[in-house]
N, C-alpha and C positions, 0 to 999 in steps of 0.2 A: 624875721623871715630868714630862712636859711637857704643858701645857694650852694650847689655842688658843681665843681668843674671837673669834667672827665678828661683825662689825657690818654694818649696812646693811639693805636691804629684805629682809624675809622672803619667800621665793619661794613657800611654800605658803600661799596665801590661802584664807580661808573666805568664801563668798558666801551670804548669806541668800536665801531663796526670792524675797523682794521685789526684791532686787538683781538676781537672775537674770532675773526677769520684766521688769524695767526694761531690762536690756541686750538681751534677746531682742526687746523691743518696738521697738528701734531698727533692727532689720533690715528693710529695705524702705522705710524712711522717706526720702523725697527720693532714692530710688535707691540707698540704702546697701546694700552687699553684706555677706555674712557676714564676709568678710575685712576689710572696712573697719571694721565694728563691733569685731571682735576686735582689730585693731591699735589702735583708739582706746582700748580698755580694757586693753591689754597682756595679751591672752589669745591662745590659739591658736584656730583655727577649730573644732577638735575639741571644745573646751569648749562652744561654742555648740550644736553638734550633739548632744553628750551631754546638755546641759541640756534641749533640746527633747525628746529621747527619754525622759528621766527624767520630765518632766511628762506626756507622753503615756502612759507606762507606768502612772503613778499615776492617770491619768484626770482630771488637773487641767487647768484652763484656763490659757492663757498670759497672759491679761489678767485683772486683778482686778475689772474692771467687770462681768463676766458675772453675770447674775442672772435670776431669774424674777419676773414681775409677775402678780398675780391678774387674771384676766379673767372677766367675766360676760357671757354671751350672752343677749340678749333678742330677741324677734321683730323689732324694728326694725333691728338690726344684723346679722341673719343673712343670708347670701348665698342667694338663691333657687336652687333646683336648675335646672340647664340641661339641656334635653332632649338626648339623644344625637344625634350627627351623623346626618343622613339620607343621606349619601353612601354608595353601595354599597361594600362591602369586597370586594376581590378579591386572592387570594393565588395566585401562580404558583409551582408546585413545580419542583424540579430536573428532573423527568422531563417537564415541559411541561404537566402537567395544571393546570387552574385551579379554584380554589374560589371560589364566589360565594354570597351569601345566607347567611352564617354569623354574623350579628350576635348571635343569641341563644345561641350555643355558649359553654360555659365554657372557660377556658384548658386544663383537663385534657382535655375532650372534643375540643377543636381539635387538641391535640397527638396524641391517639390517632388521629383521622381522618387527619392528615398522615402518621403512621407507616404506617397501613394503605394509603393511596394511593401512597406512595413505594415500598412493598414490592411492590405489584401490578405 
């Protein structure tokens, strides 16, 4: 019985999530394309695309710095409400009819009005 021992670099490498994020973060820096980053790390472009898809599928961020900060609102830092624009709204339908003075209409009411007028 003959046995053969292979030496050299193992082709099936394991990448941790941190390493994957680090490599993915290089894409776009100083104009680096996916192919450039893949070549630099001795990967195929497909690895990078698969890693992106994997993080998206798991709903994880590609950067580790993402986080939430607590925010408290007080009357001093609240944005005052801005009154609605006073310019008249005019919608021209496909059949040439024009709708004016519809500022107070809800979106559902407006959609219903347009359906009625375009069907007439």
